[in-house]
C-alpha positions in Angstrom: 123.6 136.9 163.7 120.8 134.2 164.3 123.1 132.3 167.0 123.7 135.5 168.8 119.8 136.2 168.9 119.3 132.5 170.7 122.0 133.5 172.7 120.6 136.4 174.2 117.1 134.8 174.5 119.2 132.1 176.3 120.5 134.3 178.9 117.8 135.7 179.5 115.6 132.4 180.2 118.4 131.7 182.7 117.9 135.3 184.2 114.0 134.4 184.7 114.8 131.2 185.8 117.3 132.4 188.6 114.9 135.0 189.6 111.8 132.1 189.9 114.0 130.2 192.2 114.8 133.0 194.4 111.0 133.8 194.7 110.1 130.1 195.2 111.0 128.7 198.6 113.2 125.2 198.5 110.6 123.3 200.4 107.6 124.0 197.9 109.0 122.0 194.9 105.2 120.5 194.4 104.6 124.3 193.6 102.5 124.7 190.9 104.2 127.7 189.4 107.6 126.0 190.2 106.5 122.6 188.2 105.1 125.8 185.5 108.5 127.6 184.6 110.6 125.0 184.7 108.2 122.8 181.6 108.2 126.3 180.5 112.4 126.6 180.6 112.3 123.4 179.2 110.0 123.8 176.3 111.8 126.9 175.7 115.1 125.4 175.6 114.2 122.6 173.7 112.3 124.8 170.8 115.7 127.1 170.5 117.8 123.8 170.1 115.9 122.1 167.6 115.4 125.7 165.6 118.9 125.6 165.5 119.6 122.4 163.7 119.9 122.9 160.1 117.1 122.3 157.6 117.1 119.1 155.7 116.8 119.2 152.2 113.9 116.3 151.1 114.9 115.3 147.5 111.7 113.8 145.8 111.9 110.6 143.6 109.4 111.7 141.4 111.3 112.9 137.7 111.2 116.3 136.7 109.3 116.8 133.7 110.6 117.2 130.5 110.3 121.1 129.2 108.1 121.6 126.1 110.6 123.4 124.2 113.2 120.6 125.0 115.6 120.2 122.2 115.9 116.4 122.9 115.8 114.1 119.7 114.5 110.9 121.8 110.6 111.0 120.8 108.3 110.7 123.6 105.6 107.8 123.8 102.8 108.8 122.3 103.2 111.4 120.7 102.3 111.6 117.0 104.4 114.6 116.1 108.0 113.1 116.9 110.0 113.1 113.8 112.0 109.1 113.1 115.0 109.1 112.5 116.2 109.6 108.6 117.6 106.2 107.4 120.2 106.2 104.8 119.6 104.0 102.0 123.0 102.4 100.3 123.8 103.3 97.1 122.2 101.8 94.2 124.5 99.1 92.4 124.7 99.9 88.6 123.5 95.9 87.3 123.5 95.2 83.8 119.8 94.7 82.1 118.1 91.1 81.8 119.0 89.7 78.8 115.7 88.8 77.0 117.1 87.0 73.9 117.3 83.2 74.1 120.4 81.5 73.4 120.7 80.0 70.2 120.2 75.4 70.4 123.1 73.8 70.1 122.3 70.4 67.7 122.5 67.2 69.6 125.4 65.5 68.3 123.4 62.5 68.5 121.4 63.6 65.6 122.5 63.1 62.3 123.6 66.6 60.4 120.3 67.6 58.4 120.8 67.1 55.0 119.3 69.3 51.8 117.4 67.4 48.6 119.7 68.6 46.2 117.5 69.7 42.7 117.9 66.9 40.1 119.7 68.1 37.2 117.4 68.0 33.9 117.6 65.0 32.3 116.3 64.9 28.3 117.0 61.2 27.7 113.5 60.6 29.6 111.7 62.5 26.8 114.1 60.7 24.1 112.5 57.1 25.4 109.5 58.3 25.7 109.2 59.4 22.4 110.6 56.5 21.0 107.8 54.6 23.3 104.9 56.8 21.9 106.2 56.5 18.2 106.5 53.0 18.0 103.0 52.6 20.4 100.4 54.2 17.0 102.5 52.0 14.3 105.5 54.2 13.5 108.6 52.3 12.7 111.5 53.4 14.3 114.8 54.1 11.9 118.1 54.9 13.3 120.1 55.8 10.6 118.6 58.9 9.9 119.2 62.9 10.1 118.4 66.3 9.9 120.4 66.9 6.7 119.0 63.9 4.5 115.3 63.6 5.8 112.6 66.0 6.8 111.3 67.1 10.2 109.1 69.4 11.5 109.6 72.2 14.2 111.8 70.1 17.0 110.5 70.1 20.5 112.5 72.2 23.4 113.0 70.3 26.2 114.0 72.5 29.5 113.5 72.1 32.9 111.4 75.2 33.5 108.5 73.4 31.1 106.3 70.9 32.8 106.7 67.6 32.2 103.1 67.4 31.1 103.7 69.6 28.2 107.0 68.4 26.8 105.2 64.9 26.7 102.3 66.5 24.8 104.2 68.4 22.5 105.9 64.6 21.3 102.8 63.2 21.0 101.4 66.2 18.7 104.7 65.4 16.5 104.4 61.7 16.3 100.6 62.1 15.6 101.2 64.2 12.6 103.8 62.2 10.7 101.1 58.9 11.6 98.6 61.3 10.1 100.9 62.3 6.8 101.1 58.6 5.9 104.7 57.9 6.8 106.1 54.4 8.1 109.5 55.4 9.7 110.4 58.1 12.2 113.7 59.0 13.5 115.1 61.0 16.6 117.8 63.3 17.2 118.7 65.2 20.3 120.7 68.3 20.8 122.2 70.7 23.1 121.8 74.3 23.0 124.9 76.3 23.7 123.5 77.7 26.8 123.8 74.0 28.4 120.5 73.9 30.0 117.9 73.7 26.7 117.8 70.5 24.7 115.9 70.3 21.1 114.2 66.7 19.9 113.8 66.2 16.0 111.3 63.7 15.2 112.4 63.1 11.3 110.3 61.1 9.2 110.7 59.5 5.7 
């Protein structure tokens, strides 16, 4: 349709030009009318030719703005409301709780093995010798043939580990002092073990 209109206009222009040529004389080439008419014809023809060309589409290099309602997940620089991508934490591995108990110390092989001092067994002979020495020291004469069946004696002195050393020695001194005080000159000693195996009796005889 557009080309048809331009074709009609071109035909009209050609007709108008032909009429103008018939009116003007061939020798009047410098006539203003002829020059002006030719210029108008040329201008209109050029105008018609330019408008018939297709219009070029101008593509702008400016990037298009992203709509506000865009569903893009890429965070926009400077946008404080952008949600950072969620990070997935690795699964926690179960580890045994740290042990706080200190391991037992191993003995040094170069150290000698610990030795416990054994409790010495009760020795009643010590107190027998003490009674003999003390009786002689106060002037009594020791007679070894005395026995409990034929000779007199006071209450026997009990000897055992539970009694202190000083207690047993004090009791022995008291028995010898009694014999000296009574006026006897001889004394004898007899040590007897009791059935329990831990207690002893010391008899101090006199005559």
